[in-house]
C-alpha positions in Angstrom: -32.5 141.1 39.3 -35.8 142.6 38.8 -38.5 142.5 41.2 -40.9 139.7 41.0 -44.7 140.5 42.3 -47.5 138.3 42.4 -51.3 138.6 43.6 -51.7 135.3 44.0 -50.9 134.4 47.5 -52.7 131.1 47.5 -50.3 129.8 44.9 -47.7 130.3 48.0 -48.4 128.5 51.6 -48.2 131.2 54.2 -46.5 133.8 51.7 -43.5 131.6 52.5 -40.8 133.1 51.1 -38.6 130.2 51.3 -41.3 127.8 49.6 -40.9 130.4 46.5 -37.2 130.0 46.0 -36.8 126.8 47.0 -39.8 126.4 43.6 -37.6 128.6 41.8 -34.2 126.6 42.6 -36.3 123.3 41.1 -37.2 125.1 37.9 -34.6 127.6 37.3 -31.6 126.7 38.7 -30.0 128.2 41.8 -31.5 131.4 42.7 -28.7 132.2 45.7 -27.9 135.9 44.9 -32.1 136.6 44.6 -33.3 139.3 46.9 -36.0 137.5 49.0 -37.5 141.1 49.9 -38.2 141.6 46.1 -41.0 138.9 46.5 -44.5 141.1 47.4 -47.2 139.0 48.6 -50.6 140.5 48.1 -52.5 140.7 51.9 -55.4 139.2 52.0 -58.4 141.5 51.5 -60.8 142.2 54.6 -63.6 144.2 55.9 -63.0 144.8 59.6 -66.7 145.7 61.1 -66.1 148.0 64.1 -69.7 147.7 65.7 -71.6 148.2 69.0 -74.8 146.4 69.5 -76.6 149.9 70.6 -76.2 150.7 66.9 -79.0 149.0 64.8 -77.4 150.7 61.7 -74.3 148.3 62.9 -76.7 145.3 62.9 -78.2 146.4 59.2 -74.4 146.3 58.1 -73.9 142.5 59.2 -77.0 141.6 57.9 -75.9 142.7 54.8 -72.6 141.5 54.6 -73.8 138.0 56.0 -76.3 138.2 52.8 -73.0 138.7 50.6 -70.6 136.7 52.2 -70.8 134.1 49.7 -69.8 136.3 46.7 -67.1 137.7 48.9 -65.7 135.0 50.0 -65.7 133.6 46.2 -63.2 136.9 45.7 -60.7 135.9 48.5 -62.6 138.7 50.8 -62.6 138.2 54.6 -65.4 139.6 57.2 -63.9 140.5 60.6 -65.8 141.8 63.4 -64.5 143.8 66.2 -66.9 145.0 69.0 -66.0 148.6 69.9 -67.7 151.0 72.5 -69.7 153.5 70.6 -70.3 155.9 73.5 -66.6 156.2 73.8 -66.5 156.9 70.0 -68.9 159.4 70.2 -67.7 161.1 73.1 -63.8 161.3 71.9 -64.5 162.3 68.3 -67.0 165.1 69.7 -70.1 163.7 67.7 -73.3 164.4 69.2 -76.4 161.3 69.1 -78.8 161.8 67.3 -81.7 162.2 69.8 -79.9 165.3 71.5 -80.7 167.0 68.0 -84.2 167.6 67.2 -83.9 167.3 63.2 -81.7 164.6 63.2 -84.5 162.6 65.5 -86.8 163.7 63.4 -85.2 162.2 60.6 -83.7 158.7 62.1 -87.3 157.9 63.0 -88.4 158.2 59.2 -84.9 156.2 57.9 -85.2 154.0 60.0 -88.7 152.4 58.7 -87.1 152.8 55.4 -83.8 151.0 56.5 -86.1 147.9 58.1 -88.0 147.8 55.2 -84.8 147.5 52.6 -82.8 145.0 55.2 -86.0 143.0 56.2 -85.3 143.5 59.7 -88.3 144.6 61.9 -88.1 145.7 65.2 -88.9 148.7 67.7 -86.8 151.2 70.3 -86.1 149.3 73.5 -87.6 151.3 76.5 -84.3 151.4 78.1 -82.7 153.1 75.0 -80.0 154.2 74.8 -78.5 151.5 77.2 -74.8 151.6 78.2 -73.4 148.7 76.7 -70.1 147.9 78.3 -71.4 144.7 79.6 -72.3 143.0 76.4 -69.1 145.1 74.0 -67.0 143.5 76.9 -68.3 140.2 76.5 -68.2 140.3 72.7 -64.5 141.0 72.9 -63.5 138.0 75.1 -65.8 135.6 73.0 -63.8 137.2 69.8 -60.6 136.5 71.7 -61.7 132.8 72.8 -63.8 131.4 70.7 -64.2 130.8 66.5 -65.6 133.5 64.4 -68.6 132.2 64.0 -69.6 132.2 67.7 -68.9 135.9 68.0 -71.4 136.5 65.2 -74.2 134.2 67.2 -73.4 136.2 70.2 -73.7 139.4 68.4 -76.9 138.7 66.9 -78.2 137.7 69.9 -77.6 140.4 71.6 -79.3 142.4 68.7 -82.3 140.4 68.9 -82.8 140.1 72.7 -82.5 144.1 72.8 -84.2 145.2 69.7 -86.7 142.8 69.4 -87.5 141.5 72.4 -86.5 144.4 74.7 -84.6 142.5 77.3 -81.8 145.0 78.8 -78.5 142.9 78.1 -76.4 145.6 80.0 -78.0 144.2 83.1 -75.9 141.2 84.2 -79.0 138.6 84.4 -80.2 139.2 81.1 -76.6 139.2 79.7 -76.7 135.7 81.3 -79.7 134.8 79.7 -78.6 135.9 75.9 -75.5 133.9 76.2 -77.1 130.6 77.6 -78.8 130.3 74.3 -75.2 129.6 72.7 -72.8 128.9 75.6 -72.4 126.2 78.1 -72.2 127.3 82.4 -69.0 126.9 82.0 -68.0 129.1 79.3 -70.7 131.5 80.5 -69.2 132.0 84.1 -65.7 132.7 82.1 -67.8 135.2 79.7 -69.0 137.1 82.6 -66.1 137.2 84.7 -63.8 138.6 81.9 -66.3 141.1 81.1 -65.9 142.5 84.5 -61.8 142.1 84.6 -59.5 144.8 84.1 -58.0 143.1 81.3 -61.2 142.7 78.8 -62.2 146.5 80.1 -58.9 147.7 78.6 -59.3 145.4 75.5 -62.7 146.9 74.7 -61.2 150.3 75.3 -58.0 149.4 72.7 -60.4 148.5 70.0 -62.4 151.6 70.5 -59.2 153.7 70.5 -58.1 151.7 67.3 -61.0 152.7 65.8 -61.1 156.4 66.5 -57.4 156.6 65.2 -58.7 155.4 61.7 -61.4 158.4 62.1 -64.6 156.6 63.4 -67.2 158.7 64.6 -70.1 156.2 65.0 -70.7 153.0 64.3 -71.1 150.6 62.0 -67.3 151.6 60.8 -65.1 149.9 58.2 -61.6 149.6 57.8 -61.5 147.6 54.5 -58.2 146.1 53.0 -58.0 145.5 49.2 -55.8 142.9 47.4 -52.7 145.6 47.5 -52.9 146.1 51.2 -54.2 149.6 50.6 -57.0 150.5 53.5 -59.8 153.4 53.6 -62.1 153.6 56.2 -66.0 153.7 55.3 -69.2 154.8 57.7 -72.5 153.2 57.7 -74.9 150.6 56.3 -75.6 152.3 52.9 -72.2 152.7 51.2 -71.4 149.3 50.4 -71.3 150.4 46.2 -68.3 152.4 47.5 -66.9 149.7 49.5 -67.2 147.5 46.3 -65.6 149.8 43.9 -62.6 150.1 46.4 -62.1 146.1 46.2 -62.5 146.6 42.8 -65.3 143.8 42.7 -67.8 143.5 40.1 -71.1 144.8 41.1 -74.4 146.1 39.6 -75.9 149.6 40.6 -79.0 150.4 41.6 -81.5 151.0 37.9 -84.7 152.6 38.0 -86.8 150.2 35.7 -88.6 151.6 32.8 -92.3 151.7 33.0 -94.4 148.7 31.4 -96.0 148.9 28.7 -98.6 146.7 29.3 
């Protein structure tokens, strides 16, 4: 029998081939000879953001995705956050931090002001920057495992706010506890902090970092994006979303220069 393909997985609960065959049996009569593997169900489109709270550009990226969440959701596109350790990505990919290159550092200062104006997030550089963010990133890895996605998002944004807006070094346990206390109760905080220092979550953060590297990561924010065909492509940075929208085959409007007013 000729292969049947659908791009509408919502019609069939949980991509259940048995359900599809039952439906076809009812509609068209017995299909016992049907090759079940001929049914190709589309994967859910997804934007996976690999991020480290030491990276302000990761915050810009999440902020932009949050602003566009409703539109993305209307097209069946999910957002997944995956904490990683940027220091590990930089080291293993052979990349060098921008502050170690004079020209990069100078341009970074200029670019930061432009980005903050565009994304609507204003903050300075923390006194303790660059920070060694293993503690917050392991904490967020545990939160991703044990809590709903909205909690991970809240905690991640709180980490950025405390570091970048309040100049608080959340790599210190007492300040990480203060950060968590804004969204979790005492028992949860104790569990998160214990997990952040456990071999299990040290390994899990390392595994997520290595997975980002396997997709080609050399910095943050890094994305692995899956389209409706199940095809995956990597993207980098907070200023290339138009490339992402093209890959996802979304309707979008390009930035356009307005003609000078004649008034």
